Each structure stands twice: as structure tokens, then as C-alpha cells.
C-alpha positions in Angstrom: 33.6 -14.9 99.3 33.3 -17.9 97.0 34.6 -21.2 98.0 34.9 -24.1 95.7 34.1 -27.2 97.7 35.2 -30.5 96.0 33.3 -32.6 98.6 30.1 -30.8 97.8 30.9 -31.1 94.1 31.3 -34.9 94.5 28.0 -35.1 96.5 26.2 -33.3 93.7 27.9 -35.3 91.0 26.9 -38.6 92.7 23.3 -37.3 92.8 23.6 -36.3 89.1 24.6 -39.9 88.3 22.2 -41.5 90.8 19.3 -39.2 91.8 18.0 -41.7 94.3 21.3 -42.1 96.1 20.6 -42.0 99.9 23.2 -42.5 102.6 25.0 -40.8 105.5 28.6 -39.6 104.9 30.8 -39.1 107.9 34.4 -37.9 108.1 36.0 -39.9 111.0 39.4 -40.6 112.5 40.9 -44.0 111.6 44.1 -45.6 112.7 47.1 -44.2 110.8 47.5 -47.4 108.8 43.9 -47.3 107.6 41.3 -48.0 106.4 40.8 -44.8 104.5 37.1 -45.4 104.1 34.4 -48.0 104.7 30.7 -48.5 104.0 28.2 -50.1 106.4 24.8 -51.4 105.4 22.8 -51.6 108.7 20.9 -54.8 109.4 17.7 -52.9 110.0 17.6 -51.7 106.3 18.2 -48.1 107.3 20.4 -45.8 105.2 24.0 -47.0 104.5 26.8 -45.2 106.3 29.9 -44.1 104.4 32.9 -43.2 106.6 35.9 -41.3 105.1 39.2 -40.8 107.0 40.0 -37.2 108.0 43.7 -37.7 108.1 44.3 -38.0 104.4 44.8 -35.2 101.8 41.7 -33.6 100.3 42.3 -35.2 96.9 42.4 -38.6 98.6 39.2 -37.9 100.5 37.4 -37.2 97.2 38.7 -40.5 95.7 37.8 -42.5 98.9 34.3 -40.9 99.1 33.6 -41.7 95.4 34.8 -45.3 96.0 32.5 -45.7 99.0 29.5 -44.1 97.3 30.0 -46.6 94.5 29.6 -49.3 97.2 26.3 -47.8 98.2 25.1 -47.7 94.6 26.3 -51.2 93.8 24.9 -52.8 97.0 26.0 -54.8 99.9 27.1 -57.9 98.1 28.7 -56.3 95.0 32.3 -56.1 96.3 34.5 -54.6 93.7 32.8 -56.4 90.8 31.2 -55.1 87.6 28.3 -53.3 89.4 30.7 -51.4 91.6 33.1 -50.6 88.7 30.1 -49.2 86.7 29.0 -47.1 89.6 32.4 -45.8 90.3 32.9 -44.9 86.6 29.5 -43.1 86.5 30.2 -41.1 89.6 33.7 -40.2 88.4 32.3 -39.2 85.0 29.7 -37.0 86.6 32.3 -35.4 88.9 34.5 -34.6 85.9 31.5 -33.2 83.9 30.5 -31.0 86.8 34.0 -29.7 87.2 34.2 -28.9 83.4 30.8 -27.1 83.6 31.8 -25.1 86.7 35.3 -23.7 86.3 37.3 -22.9 89.4 36.3 -19.9 91.4 38.8 -17.1 90.9 
């Protein structure tokens, strides 16, 4: 059995773009109205924690996870500024490149 796992593909793509990327990713329940994802930077300097909502479609989960991983790359104070935009674009490009290099299982 072969399973194409887009979440794993995104994890690997993010590591392609940023080999030193280190965080914890959790899939959690949020209230129905959101948020759909969030990133925490612990005060003790330990690994950032990315949380992605479980109640959204898989395609949305991929987008939210990429969004939150870009926050990890850009850093705590980057917001959605240029550093975050560059990180999100790089992760997205790596995800698209990985998908093109590894066609769907079938």
C-alpha cells in the first residue's frame, strides 16, 4: 500500500527550504469559529509550537500549517511582514517543487 501524505510532504518541503527548522506541530481542536492555527514561542526559549485545527479540510490544513511554519522561520516579532512573506513563499515553492518531483501515487 502506498499513501501520499500531503502533511508529510509539507514537513519535508519546509525542511528542504529551511534545513534547521525545528518546532513541534500539533493538530488540535479549536472553537468552530477559529482560529485555524497558531504559533507559540515559549518564554524559556524552547522549540516553538505550531497548532493546526483538526476540523478543517485537509487542503486547508496544509495551507494553515505552511502559514504557521513561516511564523516559526520568520521569528516571534515578524508578524506578517516581509520576513514572514519570504518564508511562506519559500515553503510554498518547496512544496510545489516536491509535488512536481514526486507525482501522485497511483
